[in-house]
LOVEXKE-937162 format. One record per residue (C-alpha): x negated, y negated, z negated; residue in one letter; residue number from 1. Coordinates in nm, 4 decimals. Layout:
@u:X v:Y w:Z aa:A i:NUM
...
***
This chain:
@u:2.2783 v:-0.8150 w:-1.4102 aa:M i:1
@u:1.9297 v:-0.9019 w:-1.5366 aa:V i:2
@u:1.7337 v:-0.7606 w:-1.8300 aa:I i:3
@u:1.4250 v:-0.9452 w:-1.9538 aa:R i:4
@u:1.1394 v:-0.7236 w:-2.0695 aa:I i:5
@u:0.8323 v:-0.8577 w:-2.2500 aa:A i:6
@u:0.5326 v:-0.6243 w:-2.2586 aa:A i:7
@u:0.1714 v:-0.6026 w:-2.3732 aa:V i:8
@u:-0.0713 v:-0.3252 w:-2.4605 aa:G i:9
@u:-0.4168 v:-0.2740 w:-2.6071 aa:D i:10
@u:-0.3903 v:-0.5414 w:-2.8742 aa:V i:11
@u:-0.6271 v:-0.3410 w:-3.1013 aa:H i:12
@u:-0.5182 v:-0.5052 w:-3.4237 aa:L i:13
@u:-0.6999 v:-0.5006 w:-3.7550 aa:D i:14
@u:-0.7117 v:-0.7478 w:-4.0438 aa:K i:15
@u:-0.9361 v:-0.9827 w:-3.8452 aa:D i:16
@u:-0.6819 v:-1.0217 w:-3.5649 aa:V i:17
@u:-0.3561 v:-1.0521 w:-3.7582 aa:V i:18
@u:-0.1738 v:-1.3733 w:-3.6697 aa:G i:19
@u:-0.3208 v:-1.4185 w:-3.3232 aa:R i:20
@u:-0.0047 v:-1.3099 w:-3.1391 aa:F i:21
@u:0.2629 v:-1.4159 w:-3.3857 aa:R i:22
@u:0.3230 v:-1.7763 w:-3.2682 aa:P i:23
@u:0.4002 v:-1.6571 w:-2.9155 aa:A i:24
@u:0.6046 v:-1.3638 w:-3.0474 aa:L i:25
@u:0.8305 v:-1.6036 w:-3.2336 aa:E i:26
@u:0.9285 v:-1.7497 w:-2.8931 aa:E i:27
@u:1.0466 v:-1.4128 w:-2.7585 aa:L i:28
@u:1.4230 v:-1.4662 w:-2.7996 aa:P i:29
@u:1.4003 v:-1.7579 w:-2.5562 aa:E i:30
@u:1.2592 v:-1.5458 w:-2.2736 aa:C i:31
@u:1.3053 v:-1.1725 w:-2.3427 aa:A i:32
@u:1.5594 v:-0.9161 w:-2.4597 aa:D i:33
@u:1.3048 v:-0.6585 w:-2.5766 aa:V i:34
@u:0.9304 v:-0.6218 w:-2.6383 aa:L i:35
@u:0.7488 v:-0.3080 w:-2.5177 aa:L i:36
@u:0.4019 v:-0.2177 w:-2.6488 aa:L i:37
@u:0.1899 v:0.0080 w:-2.4272 aa:A i:38
@u:-0.0296 v:0.1701 w:-2.6928 aa:G i:39
@u:-0.3687 v:0.1057 w:-2.8519 aa:D i:40
@u:-0.2037 v:-0.1041 w:-3.1169 aa:L i:41
@u:-0.4952 v:-0.0459 w:-3.3558 aa:T i:42
@u:-0.8730 v:-0.0199 w:-3.3333 aa:R i:43
@u:-0.9184 v:0.3196 w:-3.4983 aa:H i:44
@u:-0.5707 v:0.4463 w:-3.5807 aa:G i:45
@u:-0.5796 v:0.3985 w:-3.9570 aa:T i:46
@u:-0.2794 v:0.3455 w:-4.1802 aa:E i:47
@u:-0.4274 v:0.0127 w:-4.2909 aa:A i:48
@u:-0.4509 v:-0.1066 w:-3.9313 aa:E i:49
@u:-0.0945 v:0.0106 w:-3.8707 aa:A i:50
@u:0.0142 v:-0.2209 w:-4.1500 aa:R i:51
@u:-0.1515 v:-0.5044 w:-3.9581 aa:C i:52
@u:0.0534 v:-0.4075 w:-3.6518 aa:V i:53
@u:0.3682 v:-0.3969 w:-3.8631 aa:A i:54
@u:0.2939 v:-0.7444 w:-3.9967 aa:E i:55
@u:0.2315 v:-0.8828 w:-3.6495 aa:E i:56
@u:0.5095 v:-0.7115 w:-3.4516 aa:F i:57
@u:0.7657 v:-0.6241 w:-3.7190 aa:G i:58
@u:1.0650 v:-0.8377 w:-3.8061 aa:G i:59
@u:1.0959 v:-0.9991 w:-3.4644 aa:L i:60
@u:1.4262 v:-1.1270 w:-3.3319 aa:A i:61
@u:1.4199 v:-0.8758 w:-3.0428 aa:V i:62
@u:1.3868 v:-0.4959 w:-3.0535 aa:P i:63
@u:1.0298 v:-0.3638 w:-3.0340 aa:V i:64
@u:0.9545 v:-0.0264 w:-2.8715 aa:V i:65
@u:0.6098 v:0.1309 w:-2.8476 aa:T i:66
@u:0.4044 v:0.4333 w:-2.7549 aa:V i:67
@u:0.0726 v:0.5114 w:-2.9175 aa:L i:68
@u:-0.2631 v:0.5049 w:-2.7408 aa:G i:69
@u:-0.5859 v:0.6991 w:-2.7724 aa:N i:70
@u:-0.7246 v:0.4515 w:-3.0295 aa:H i:71
@u:-0.4174 v:0.5103 w:-3.2446 aa:D i:72
@u:-0.5129 v:0.8790 w:-3.2633 aa:H i:73
@u:-0.8804 v:0.8292 w:-3.3536 aa:Q i:74
@u:-0.8597 v:0.8822 w:-3.7313 aa:C i:75
@u:-0.6009 v:1.1629 w:-3.7186 aa:D i:76
@u:-0.3504 v:0.9553 w:-3.9146 aa:Q i:77
@u:-0.0742 v:0.9548 w:-3.6539 aa:V i:78
@u:0.2105 v:1.0526 w:-3.8935 aa:P i:79
@u:0.1106 v:0.7726 w:-4.1308 aa:Q i:80
@u:0.0767 v:0.5229 w:-3.8459 aa:V i:81
@u:0.4175 v:0.6154 w:-3.7061 aa:V i:82
@u:0.5843 v:0.5875 w:-4.0473 aa:K i:83
@u:0.4396 v:0.2416 w:-4.1093 aa:V i:84
@u:0.5582 v:0.1212 w:-3.7690 aa:L i:85
@u:0.9047 v:0.2716 w:-3.8020 aa:E i:86
@u:0.9439 v:0.1300 w:-4.1526 aa:D i:87
@u:0.8821 v:-0.2104 w:-3.9926 aa:A i:88
@u:1.1653 v:-0.1519 w:-3.7456 aa:G i:89
@u:0.9441 v:-0.0623 w:-3.4479 aa:I i:90
@u:1.0697 v:0.2315 w:-3.2394 aa:T i:91
@u:0.7894 v:0.4773 w:-3.1578 aa:V i:92
@u:0.8403 v:0.7005 w:-2.8541 aa:L i:93
@u:0.6592 v:1.0228 w:-2.7652 aa:E i:94
@u:0.8393 v:1.2420 w:-2.5152 aa:G i:95
@u:1.1755 v:1.0850 w:-2.5893 aa:N i:96
@u:1.3725 v:0.7718 w:-2.5111 aa:G i:97
@u:1.5996 v:0.5046 w:-2.6439 aa:V i:98
@u:1.8857 v:0.3027 w:-2.4933 aa:V i:99
@u:1.9257 v:-0.0609 w:-2.5954 aa:L i:100
@u:2.2313 v:-0.2779 w:-2.5382 aa:D i:101
@u:2.1007 v:-0.6007 w:-2.3871 aa:C i:102
@u:2.2912 v:-0.9030 w:-2.2607 aa:A i:103
@u:2.2207 v:-0.7938 w:-1.9036 aa:G i:104
@u:2.3143 v:-0.4292 w:-1.9472 aa:G i:105
@u:2.2016 v:-0.1047 w:-2.1083 aa:R i:106
@u:1.8253 v:-0.0625 w:-2.0932 aa:L i:107
@u:1.6822 v:0.2879 w:-2.1141 aa:G i:108
@u:1.3176 v:0.3266 w:-2.2168 aa:I i:109
@u:1.1375 v:0.6614 w:-2.1999 aa:A i:110
@u:0.7863 v:0.6846 w:-2.3373 aa:G i:111
@u:0.4803 v:0.9024 w:-2.3843 aa:V i:112
@u:0.1178 v:0.8287 w:-2.4540 aa:K i:113
@u:0.0210 v:1.0295 w:-2.1489 aa:G i:114
@u:-0.3232 v:1.1737 w:-2.0849 aa:F i:115
@u:-0.6041 v:1.1878 w:-1.8314 aa:G i:116
@u:-0.6616 v:1.4258 w:-1.5449 aa:G i:117
@u:-0.7079 v:1.2118 w:-1.2371 aa:G i:118
@u:-0.5176 v:1.1553 w:-0.9184 aa:F i:119
@u:-0.4237 v:1.3443 w:-0.6041 aa:A i:120
@u:-0.7275 v:1.4853 w:-0.4274 aa:G i:121
@u:-0.9627 v:1.4084 w:-0.7168 aa:R i:122
@u:-0.8100 v:1.5635 w:-1.0251 aa:C i:123
@u:-0.8738 v:1.8298 w:-1.2833 aa:A i:124
@u:-0.7166 v:2.1709 w:-1.2298 aa:S i:125
@u:-0.5838 v:2.4359 w:-1.4643 aa:D i:126
@u:-0.8665 v:2.6772 w:-1.3860 aa:F i:127
@u:-1.1778 v:2.8070 w:-1.5543 aa:G i:128
@u:-1.2738 v:2.7549 w:-1.9156 aa:E i:129
@u:-1.0118 v:2.7465 w:-2.1905 aa:P i:130
@u:-1.1151 v:2.3888 w:-2.2682 aa:E i:131
@u:-1.0351 v:2.2751 w:-1.9124 aa:M i:132
@u:-0.7068 v:2.4632 w:-1.9139 aa:K i:133
@u:-0.6128 v:2.2982 w:-2.2440 aa:A i:134
@u:-0.7012 v:1.9552 w:-2.1026 aa:F i:135
@u:-0.4786 v:1.9975 w:-1.7983 aa:V i:136
@u:-0.2052 v:2.1619 w:-2.0047 aa:R i:137
@u:-0.1912 v:1.8517 w:-2.2235 aa:T i:138
@u:-0.1558 v:1.6342 w:-1.9139 aa:T i:139
@u:0.1206 v:1.8493 w:-1.7689 aa:N i:140
@u:0.3146 v:1.8748 w:-2.0940 aa:E i:141
@u:0.3029 v:1.4984 w:-2.1447 aa:S i:142
@u:0.4234 v:1.4290 w:-1.7907 aa:A i:143
@u:0.7000 v:1.6886 w:-1.8169 aa:E i:144
@u:0.8193 v:1.5298 w:-2.1407 aa:A i:145
@u:0.8259 v:1.1858 w:-1.9786 aa:L i:146
@u:1.0229 v:1.3107 w:-1.6797 aa:G i:147
@u:1.2743 v:1.4923 w:-1.8979 aa:A i:148
@u:1.3210 v:1.1829 w:-2.1157 aa:A i:149
@u:1.3715 v:0.9567 w:-1.8133 aa:L i:150
@u:1.6288 v:1.1900 w:-1.6613 aa:R i:151
@u:1.8197 v:1.2225 w:-1.9884 aa:S i:152
@u:1.8975 v:0.8554 w:-2.0431 aa:L i:153
@u:2.2394 v:0.7106 w:-1.9574 aa:D i:154
@u:2.1725 v:0.3441 w:-1.8850 aa:C i:155
@u:2.1919 v:0.0631 w:-1.6295 aa:D i:156
@u:1.8163 v:0.0055 w:-1.5975 aa:M i:157
@u:1.5431 v:0.2606 w:-1.6614 aa:L i:158
@u:1.1849 v:0.1843 w:-1.7677 aa:V i:159
@u:0.8898 v:0.4189 w:-1.8237 aa:A i:160
@u:0.6415 v:0.3240 w:-2.0955 aa:L i:161
@u:0.3010 v:0.4956 w:-2.1193 aa:T i:162
@u:-0.0495 v:0.4208 w:-2.2358 aa:H i:163
@u:-0.2348 v:0.6103 w:-1.9632 aa:Y i:164
@u:-0.1815 v:0.5012 w:-1.6037 aa:S i:165
@u:0.0473 v:0.6869 w:-1.3624 aa:P i:166
@u:-0.1286 v:0.5519 w:-1.0504 aa:V i:167
@u:-0.4846 v:0.4668 w:-0.9428 aa:P i:168
@u:-0.3819 v:0.1242 w:-0.8069 aa:D i:169
@u:-0.3855 v:-0.0434 w:-1.1471 aa:T i:170
@u:-0.7287 v:0.1015 w:-1.2287 aa:L i:171
@u:-0.9048 v:-0.0999 w:-0.9570 aa:A i:172
@u:-1.1946 v:-0.2737 w:-1.1283 aa:G i:173
@u:-1.2770 v:0.0214 w:-1.3524 aa:E i:174
@u:-1.5666 v:0.2522 w:-1.2556 aa:P i:175
@u:-1.4409 v:0.5269 w:-1.0239 aa:L i:176
@u:-1.6202 v:0.7821 w:-1.2399 aa:E i:177
@u:-1.3806 v:0.7264 w:-1.5309 aa:I i:178
@u:-1.0503 v:0.7267 w:-1.3378 aa:Y i:179
@u:-0.9779 v:1.0854 w:-1.4536 aa:P i:180
@u:-0.9896 v:0.9619 w:-1.8144 aa:F i:181
@u:-0.7590 v:0.6661 w:-1.7512 aa:L i:182
@u:-0.4514 v:0.8386 w:-1.6132 aa:G i:183
@u:-0.2982 v:1.1150 w:-1.4073 aa:S i:184
@u:-0.0848 v:1.1583 w:-1.0977 aa:Y i:185
@u:0.1520 v:1.3829 w:-1.2947 aa:Q i:186
@u:0.2806 v:1.0772 w:-1.4823 aa:L i:187
@u:0.3621 v:0.9156 w:-1.1473 aa:G i:188
@u:0.5511 v:1.2254 w:-1.0395 aa:Q i:189
@u:0.7516 v:1.2156 w:-1.3605 aa:A i:190
@u:0.8393 v:0.8505 w:-1.3062 aa:I i:191
@u:0.9496 v:0.9261 w:-0.9510 aa:D i:192
@u:1.1736 v:1.2100 w:-1.0722 aa:S i:193
@u:1.4285 v:0.9585 w:-1.2048 aa:A i:194
@u:1.5738 v:0.6264 w:-1.0810 aa:P i:195
@u:1.3063 v:0.4314 w:-1.2676 aa:T i:196
@u:1.3071 v:0.0553 w:-1.2128 aa:A i:197
@u:0.9702 v:-0.0260 w:-1.3697 aa:L i:198
@u:0.6712 v:0.1535 w:-1.5221 aa:A i:199
@u:0.4432 v:-0.0156 w:-1.7765 aa:L i:200
@u:0.1079 v:0.1056 w:-1.9105 aa:H i:201
@u:-0.2160 v:-0.0145 w:-2.0700 aa:G i:202
@u:-0.5534 v:0.1542 w:-2.1351 aa:H i:203
@u:-0.7426 v:0.0166 w:-1.8309 aa:A i:204
@u:-0.9000 v:-0.2996 w:-1.9732 aa:H i:205
@u:-1.0929 v:-0.3786 w:-1.6548 aa:A i:206
@u:-0.8112 v:-0.2710 w:-1.4259 aa:G i:207
@u:-0.5623 v:-0.4543 w:-1.2070 aa:T i:208
@u:-0.2096 v:-0.5611 w:-1.2915 aa:E i:209
@u:-0.0034 v:-0.4309 w:-0.9986 aa:R i:210
@u:0.0563 v:-0.0892 w:-0.8478 aa:G i:211
@u:0.3243 v:0.1381 w:-0.7053 aa:T i:212
@u:0.4033 v:0.5068 w:-0.7453 aa:T i:213
@u:0.4238 v:0.7269 w:-0.4337 aa:P i:214
@u:0.8011 v:0.7027 w:-0.4687 aa:G i:215
@u:0.7971 v:0.3224 w:-0.4662 aa:G i:216
@u:0.8398 v:0.2431 w:-0.8370 aa:V i:217
@u:0.6609 v:-0.0751 w:-0.9392 aa:R i:218
@u:0.3846 v:-0.0145 w:-1.1955 aa:V i:219
@u:0.2313 v:-0.2872 w:-1.4099 aa:R i:220
@u:-0.0812 v:-0.2679 w:-1.6254 aa:N i:221
@u:-0.0009 v:-0.4839 w:-1.9276 aa:V i:222
@u:-0.3246 v:-0.4267 w:-2.1210 aa:A i:223
@u:-0.4024 v:-0.7498 w:-2.3023 aa:H i:224
@u:-0.7496 v:-0.7836 w:-2.1427 aa:P i:225
@u:-0.5779 v:-0.7687 w:-1.8021 aa:V i:226
@u:-0.2834 v:-1.0039 w:-1.8535 aa:I i:227
@u:-0.4884 v:-1.2332 w:-2.0823 aa:K i:228
@u:-0.1869 v:-1.3609 w:-2.2729 aa:Q i:229
@u:0.0348 v:-1.2569 w:-2.5622 aa:A i:230
@u:0.2745 v:-1.0776 w:-2.3269 aa:Y i:231
@u:0.4175 v:-1.0816 w:-1.9769 aa:S i:232
@u:0.7906 v:-1.1014 w:-1.9134 aa:V i:233
@u:0.9532 v:-0.8998 w:-1.6344 aa:F i:234
@u:1.3056 v:-0.9675 w:-1.5114 aa:H i:235
@u:1.4619 v:-0.6429 w:-1.3885 aa:V i:236
@u:1.7969 v:-0.6701 w:-1.2178 aa:G i:237
@u:1.9988 v:-0.6433 w:-0.9011 aa:D i:238
@u:2.0229 v:-1.0061 w:-0.7914 aa:Q i:239
@u:1.6610 v:-1.1242 w:-0.7845 aa:L i:240
@u:1.3980 v:-1.1530 w:-0.5125 aa:D i:241
@u:1.0980 v:-0.9231 w:-0.5353 aa:T i:242
@u:0.8012 v:-1.0344 w:-0.7456 aa:D i:243
@u:0.8841 v:-1.3986 w:-0.7914 aa:Q i:244
@u:0.6405 v:-1.5595 w:-1.0324 aa:V i:245
@u:0.7033 v:-1.8624 w:-1.2492 aa:S i:246
@u:0.5152 v:-1.9746 w:-1.5607 aa:P i:247
@u:0.6740 v:-1.9768 w:-1.9053 aa:I i:248
@u:0.4036 v:-2.1669 w:-2.0874 aa:G i:249
@u:0.1227 v:-2.0018 w:-2.2816 aa:Q i:250
@u:0.3271 v:-1.7048 w:-2.3954 aa:S i:251
@u:0.3066 v:-1.5146 w:-2.0731 aa:G i:252
@u:0.4000 v:-1.5024 w:-1.7090 aa:S i:253
@u:0.7361 v:-1.4088 w:-1.5720 aa:Q i:254
@u:0.7860 v:-1.1415 w:-1.3041 aa:R i:255
@u:1.1200 v:-1.0870 w:-1.1317 aa:S i:256
@u:1.2414 v:-0.8227 w:-0.8895 aa:W i:257
@u:1.5491 v:-0.6396 w:-0.7819 aa:S i:258
***
C-alpha cells in the first residue's frame, strides 16, 4: 500500500507569479495522488492574491489541501481568502482534518497554521505580561487542535500539515535568534500524539529539508525556497525502503519510506 503525496509551501503568489507552477502541476496525476500546500500561498493575504492562488492551484486533476500561513493573515482578509480557495475546490484546514480515498488507501490529513514559541529548553513560557501569555496560549491552542484532529481521523496513513515548524532540525540555516518565531515544540508533541506517518511544513525559507520529531516522525520542510522546485513527491507506504530518492524530472524529487 503506497500513497503518493506532492507538497510545496511558501509560493507567495500574486498576479506577477501566476502561471509559474502550472505546467508542473498539470503533470501531478502521473506522480501523485494529492497535493498539499504548507501555507504562505499569497504575499499579503488579500482576496485578489487568493484569486491568483485559485487560478494556479484550482481545477487540478488531484485533490488539493492547504493550511494558511502568516502572510495569508497579513491583510486581515482570512474569511475572504478561505472562501476564494474553497470555491476553487481547495480544502482549507485549520484545526481539523480530511480523509481522502486514494488508490493506495485512505489518507488522513490534519492541519493547522501553527505558531511560534520555540523549542525545548529555549522557548517562551506562559508567565508574566498578558501579551506573553496570549502568545503562548495561541501556540498551545494551535498544537492542541492539531493533536485532536490527528487523533480523530480514521485512515490508513496519517499526515500532519502545518506552516510553522514542529522541530528545530528543519530550521538549520536560519538565524538561531528567530527560531522562536519559526515554530514550536508543542506542534511536535501533537504530531507524536498520533500514529503520524509524515509531517510537512513551510515558513523557514533558509532552513533545511529533513528533520524528525522526538517520537521519530519524519518531518519535511517543503518551503519553495528550500526544495527549489514546483513540488516534492513523497511515497508513504508499508513496502518501501526508507528515504529512497529518485528524480522525476523538473517537477520535483521523489521521497519514499515505510
